[in-house]
FIBAFI-638852 format. One record per residue (C-alpha): x, y, z. Coordinates in steps of 0.2 Angstrom, whole numbers. Each point is the difference from the previous one (the first is absolute). Example, Ala and Ser with C-alpha at 12.3 -4.5 7.8 and 13.67 -1.06 7.14 Angstrom:
<c1:62 c2:-22 c3:39>
<c1:6 c2:17 c3:-3>
***
This chain:
<c1:-815 c2:-588 c3:562>
<c1:9 c2:5 c3:-13>
<c1:14 c2:15 c3:1>
<c1:4 c2:6 c3:-16>
<c1:15 c2:11 c3:6>
<c1:8 c2:-11 c3:12>
<c1:11 c2:-15 c3:-11>
<c1:-1 c2:-17 c3:5>
<c1:11 c2:-8 c3:13>
<c1:17 c2:-7 c3:-9>
<c1:-4 c2:14 c3:-14>
<c1:14 c2:12 c3:-7>
<c1:1 c2:16 c3:1>
<c1:14 c2:11 c3:-8>
<c1:1 c2:21 c3:7>
<c1:15 c2:9 c3:-8>
<c1:13 c2:7 c3:13>
<c1:8 c2:14 c3:-7>
<c1:11 c2:14 c3:14>
<c1:13 c2:11 c3:-6>
<c1:19 c2:-5 c3:4>
<c1:17 c2:3 c3:-6>
<c1:14 c2:-15 c3:-4>
<c1:16 c2:11 c3:1>
<c1:5 c2:13 c3:10>
<c1:4 c2:13 c3:-11>
<c1:-18 c2:-1 c3:-2>
<c1:-3 c2:1 c3:16>
<c1:9 c2:16 c3:2>
<c1:-8 c2:7 c3:-15>
<c1:-16 c2:-3 c3:6>
<c1:5 c2:10 c3:17>
<c1:6 c2:15 c3:-9>
<c1:-14 c2:-1 c3:-13>
<c1:-14 c2:0 c3:17>
<c1:12 c2:15 c3:8>
<c1:-2 c2:10 c3:-14>
<c1:-20 c2:-4 c3:-2>
<c1:-3 c2:5 c3:17>
<c1:10 c2:15 c3:-2>
<c1:-10 c2:5 c3:-15>
<c1:-16 c2:-3 c3:10>
<c1:6 c2:11 c3:14>
<c1:2 c2:14 c3:-13>
<c1:-16 c2:-1 c3:-10>
<c1:-8 c2:-1 c3:19>
<c1:10 c2:16 c3:4>
<c1:-6 c2:10 c3:-16>
<c1:-19 c2:-6 c3:3>
<c1:1 c2:7 c3:18>
<c1:9 c2:17 c3:-7>
<c1:-10 c2:0 c3:-11>
<c1:-16 c2:-3 c3:7>
<c1:5 c2:12 c3:15>
<c1:3 c2:15 c3:-13>
<c1:-18 c2:-4 c3:-9>
<c1:-6 c2:2 c3:20>
<c1:8 c2:17 c3:-1>
<c1:-7 c2:8 c3:-14>
<c1:-18 c2:-9 c3:6>
<c1:2 c2:8 c3:15>
<c1:4 c2:16 c3:-9>
<c1:-12 c2:2 c3:-12>
<c1:-16 c2:-4 c3:13>
<c1:7 c2:14 c3:11>
<c1:-3 c2:11 c3:-17>
<c1:-17 c2:-6 c3:-2>
<c1:8 c2:-8 c3:-19>
<c1:-7 c2:-19 c3:-5>
<c1:14 c2:-11 c3:2>
<c1:2 c2:-15 c3:-14>
<c1:12 c2:-14 c3:6>
<c1:15 c2:-3 c3:-15>
<c1:-2 c2:-20 c3:-4>
<c1:19 c2:-4 c3:-1>
<c1:4 c2:-20 c3:-6>
<c1:14 c2:-9 c3:11>
<c1:12 c2:-13 c3:-9>
<c1:-6 c2:-20 c3:7>
<c1:19 c2:-8 c3:3>
<c1:3 c2:-19 c3:-3>
<c1:13 c2:-10 c3:10>
<c1:10 c2:-7 c3:-11>
<c1:3 c2:-19 c3:-1>
<c1:13 c2:-11 c3:4>
<c1:14 c2:-4 c3:-12>
***
C-alpha cells in the first residue's frame, strides 16, 4: 500500500504559524483604544440599521393599509475592518 498524502516517517513538514501580537506596551494600548473605537462604530451602524428597518416597516404597514404597493429601498452600509497591531 502507498499513501500519497501521508509523508514518510522521518520526513520534514513545515507549517507556517502566524499570529497577531504586539511587542511594546504603547502598541498594546493603541490596539485596545482602536478596538474600543471599532466596537463603538459597529454599535452605531447596528443602531442605524435597526432604525432604518423600523422606519421601513412603518412605511410598509402604512402603504398596505392604503392599498398601495410597497417597494423597499436598498441601502448600503459601510463595512468596517479592524486595524492591525503597530
